[in-house]
C-alpha positions in Angstrom: 41.8 -33.2 -55.4 41.7 -31.6 -52.0 44.1 -28.8 -51.1 47.1 -29.7 -48.9 45.5 -27.8 -45.9 42.2 -29.7 -46.3 44.1 -33.0 -46.6 45.9 -32.3 -43.3 42.6 -31.3 -41.6 41.0 -34.5 -42.8 43.9 -36.5 -41.5 43.8 -34.7 -38.1 40.1 -35.2 -37.7 40.2 -38.9 -38.6 43.2 -39.7 -36.4 42.1 -37.7 -33.4 38.8 -39.6 -33.6 40.5 -43.0 -34.0 43.1 -42.1 -31.3 40.2 -41.4 -28.9 37.8 -44.2 -29.6 39.9 -47.0 -30.9 40.3 -49.5 -28.0 41.5 -53.0 -28.1 45.0 -52.7 -29.4 46.6 -52.7 -32.9 44.3 -55.4 -34.4 41.2 -53.3 -33.5 42.9 -50.1 -34.6 43.8 -51.6 -38.0 40.2 -52.9 -38.5 38.8 -49.4 -37.8 41.4 -47.8 -40.0 40.5 -50.1 -42.9 36.9 -49.2 -42.5 37.7 -45.5 -42.5 40.5 -45.3 -45.0 39.5 -48.0 -47.5 35.7 -48.3 -47.3 34.5 -44.9 -46.3 37.1 -42.5 -47.8 38.8 -44.5 -50.6 42.2 -43.1 -49.8 43.8 -46.6 -50.3 42.4 -49.7 -52.0 42.0 -53.0 -50.1 45.1 -54.7 -51.5 47.3 -51.6 -50.9 46.0 -51.5 -47.3 46.6 -55.2 -46.7 50.2 -54.9 -48.1 50.7 -52.0 -45.7 49.5 -54.0 -42.8 51.8 -56.9 -43.8 54.8 -54.6 -44.1 54.1 -52.8 -40.8 54.0 -56.1 -39.0 57.6 -56.8 -40.0 59.1 -53.6 -38.4 59.4 -53.0 -34.7 56.8 -51.0 -33.0 53.0 -50.9 -32.8 51.7 -51.7 -36.3 48.6 -49.6 -36.0 50.7 -46.5 -35.4 52.9 -47.4 -38.4 49.8 -47.8 -40.6 48.4 -44.4 -39.4 51.7 -42.7 -40.2 52.0 -44.3 -43.6 48.4 -43.3 -44.5 49.2 -39.8 -43.5 52.3 -39.8 -45.6 50.5 -41.3 -48.6 47.8 -38.7 -48.3 49.8 -35.5 -47.6 53.5 -36.2 -47.6 55.8 -35.4 -44.7 53.3 -33.0 -43.1 50.6 -35.7 -43.3 52.9 -38.2 -41.7 53.5 -35.9 -38.7 49.8 -34.9 -38.4 48.5 -38.4 -38.6 51.1 -39.8 -36.2 50.7 -37.0 -33.6 46.9 -37.1 -33.8 46.7 -40.9 -33.5 49.2 -41.1 -30.5 48.2 -38.0 -28.5 44.7 -38.9 -27.4 45.8 -42.4 -26.2 48.8 -40.9 -24.4 46.6 -38.4 -22.6 44.0 -41.0 -21.6 46.8 -43.4 -20.4 48.3 -40.7 -18.3 44.9 -39.8 -16.8 44.1 -43.5 -16.1 47.5 -44.0 -14.5 47.0 -41.0 -12.3 43.5 -42.2 -11.4 44.7 -45.7 -10.7 47.5 -44.5 -8.5 45.2 -42.2 -6.6 42.1 -44.3 -6.3 43.1 -47.9 -7.4 42.7 -49.4 -4.0 39.0 -48.5 -3.7 36.7 -51.4 -4.3 34.5 -49.5 -6.8 37.5 -48.7 -9.0 38.7 -52.3 -9.0 35.3 -53.5 -10.0 35.2 -51.0 -12.9 38.6 -52.2 -14.1 37.5 -55.9 -14.0 34.3 -54.9 -15.9 36.2 -53.4 -18.7 38.2 -56.5 -19.6 35.3 -58.5 -21.3 34.4 -55.4 -23.4 38.0 -55.0 -24.6 38.1 -58.7 -25.5 34.9 -58.5 -27.5 36.2 -55.5 -29.4 39.4 -57.2 -30.3 37.6 -60.4 -31.4 35.2 -58.4 -33.5 38.1 -56.5 -35.1 40.0 -59.7 -35.8 37.0 -61.3 -37.4 36.3 -58.3 -39.7 40.0 -57.9 -40.7 40.3 -61.7 -41.1 37.3 -61.8 -43.5 39.1 -59.3 -45.7 42.6 -60.8 -45.5 41.9 -64.5 -45.7 40.9 -65.2 -49.3 40.9 -69.1 -49.2 40.6 -72.0 -46.8 44.3 -72.8 -47.4 45.3 -69.3 -46.2 43.1 -69.7 -43.2 44.7 -73.1 -42.3 48.2 -71.6 -42.8 47.3 -68.6 -40.6 45.8 -70.9 -37.9 49.0 -73.0 -38.0 51.2 -70.0 -37.6 49.2 -68.7 -34.7 49.3 -72.1 -33.0 53.1 -72.3 -33.5 53.7 -68.8 -32.3 55.5 -67.9 -29.0 52.3 -67.1 -27.2 51.2 -70.8 -27.4 54.4 -72.2 -25.9 54.6 -72.9 -22.2 57.1 -70.8 -20.3 59.6 -72.1 -17.8 59.3 -70.9 -14.3 
């Protein structure tokens, strides 16, 4: 068993890394967390992680942040919760602030607009890859796949909006 200090350092290192490199939104974040927390480190087993993802989807807020915070709590108690949450949120917050400043300062330049349009397909590919990987783990039968597809089709994103 690792010492409490070592557990906090491991959490900080992992979530600073994920907070910095995890692009594509909560689905991509959760797939990366599953790889790190379940497959590589063994901090949680697969079923425990899937239950955690399911529960985090039921409460308000970004589910990937909630998963990070819970993993921190399960690993090192309240200090782990605080370290994992802060280390996961801080890099993205700083990058978003820097990008917002850059966009406000230089957003009208053609080169910057082109770069922003070029990022979109990359982000879409990352999200699709993450969904595919997480889906292969979570969907254990064809019936579950059909139910999931039906729920996605019936969801609010598929309904036309009135203008």
